[in-house]
C-alpha positions in Angstrom: 0.0 0.0 0.0 1.4 3.4 -1.0 0.9 6.2 1.5 0.7 9.9 1.1 4.2 11.4 1.3 3.7 13.3 4.6 2.2 10.3 6.3 4.8 7.9 4.9 7.6 10.2 6.1 5.8 10.2 9.5 5.8 6.4 9.5 9.5 6.2 8.7 10.2 8.7 11.5 8.1 6.6 13.9 9.9 3.4 12.9 13.2 5.2 13.6 11.9 6.6 16.9 10.8 3.2 18.3 14.3 1.6 18.0 15.8 0.9 21.5 17.9 3.8 22.6 16.9 6.0 19.6 17.2 9.7 20.1 15.8 12.3 17.7 17.7 15.6 17.3 18.0 18.5 14.9 21.7 19.4 14.8 21.4 20.7 11.2 18.3 22.8 11.7 14.6 22.2 11.4 14.8 20.7 7.9 16.4 17.4 8.9 15.5 15.0 11.7 18.5 13.0 12.8 18.1 9.7 14.6 21.0 8.4 16.7 21.7 5.5 19.0 24.4 5.9 21.6 25.3 9.2 19.9 25.8 7.6 16.4 23.6 8.5 13.5 21.5 5.8 11.8 18.9 7.9 9.9 18.4 11.4 8.6 14.9 12.3 7.5 14.4 15.3 5.2 11.5 17.4 6.5 11.4 19.7 3.4 8.8 19.5 0.6 7.2 16.2 -0.3 8.1 13.6 -1.2 11.0 13.8 1.3 13.8 11.3 1.8 15.6 9.3 4.3 19.4 8.7 4.4 20.4 5.4 6.0 23.7 3.6 6.7 24.1 0.6 4.5 26.6 -2.3 3.9 28.7 -1.0 1.0 27.9 -4.0 -1.3 24.2 -3.8 -0.6 24.3 0.0 -1.0 25.7 -0.3 -4.5 23.3 -3.1 -5.5 20.3 -1.0 -4.3 21.5 2.0 -6.3 21.7 -0.2 -9.4 18.2 -1.5 -9.0 16.3 1.6 -8.0 16.5 5.1 -9.3 15.0 6.4 -6.0 18.1 5.1 -4.1 21.1 7.3 -4.5 24.5 7.8 -2.7 24.0 9.5 0.7 23.5 13.2 0.4 26.3 15.0 2.2 27.4 11.6 3.7 30.0 9.0 3.1 28.8 7.7 -0.3 30.2 4.2 0.3 28.3 3.6 3.5 25.1 5.7 3.1 22.2 5.7 0.8 19.4 8.4 0.4 16.0 6.9 -0.4 13.4 9.2 -2.0 10.1 8.6 -0.2 8.2 8.9 -3.5 6.5 5.5 -3.3 8.8 3.8 -5.9 10.6 1.8 -3.2 8.1 -0.6 -1.5 7.2 0.5 2.0 8.4 -2.7 3.6 11.8 -2.5 1.8 12.3 1.1 3.2 11.4 -0.2 6.7 13.9 -3.1 6.3 16.6 -0.6 5.3 15.8 1.4 8.5 16.3 -1.8 10.5 19.5 -2.6 8.5 20.9 0.9 9.3 20.1 0.6 13.0 21.6 -2.9 13.2 24.8 -1.7 11.5 25.3 1.1 14.0 24.3 -1.1 16.9 27.0 -3.7 15.8 29.6 -0.9 15.9 28.9 -0.1 19.5 30.8 -1.6 22.4 29.3 -4.5 24.3 28.7 -2.2 27.3 26.8 0.3 25.1 24.7 -2.5 23.6 23.9 -3.9 27.0 22.7 -0.5 28.2 20.1 -0.5 25.4 18.8 -3.9 26.3 18.2 -3.2 30.0 
């Protein structure tokens, strides 16, 4: 099911916000919501005009594959192009795939944390 751009962006933001230890911040101003876990970014959601976009951390091999398969997935805007993708929330990438990419991004950042940091998120 495709959703209206604003409500789809809200759903992506809600998915990011429900991750254990997730914190929402606006270090770049009111136009971008940044989601972090243990101080490390895992998602940046554009709050500008529709359709909006979300930038997510991604395994480099998967990132390149996704870009090759879908025009709405591009190298991360103002981010490390090898490790970040920007996904246009225009409905061309299936909703469930976008949510899986949110999970993948969060999991990559989580894996980079120390055991102590991860344990604090669980308790």
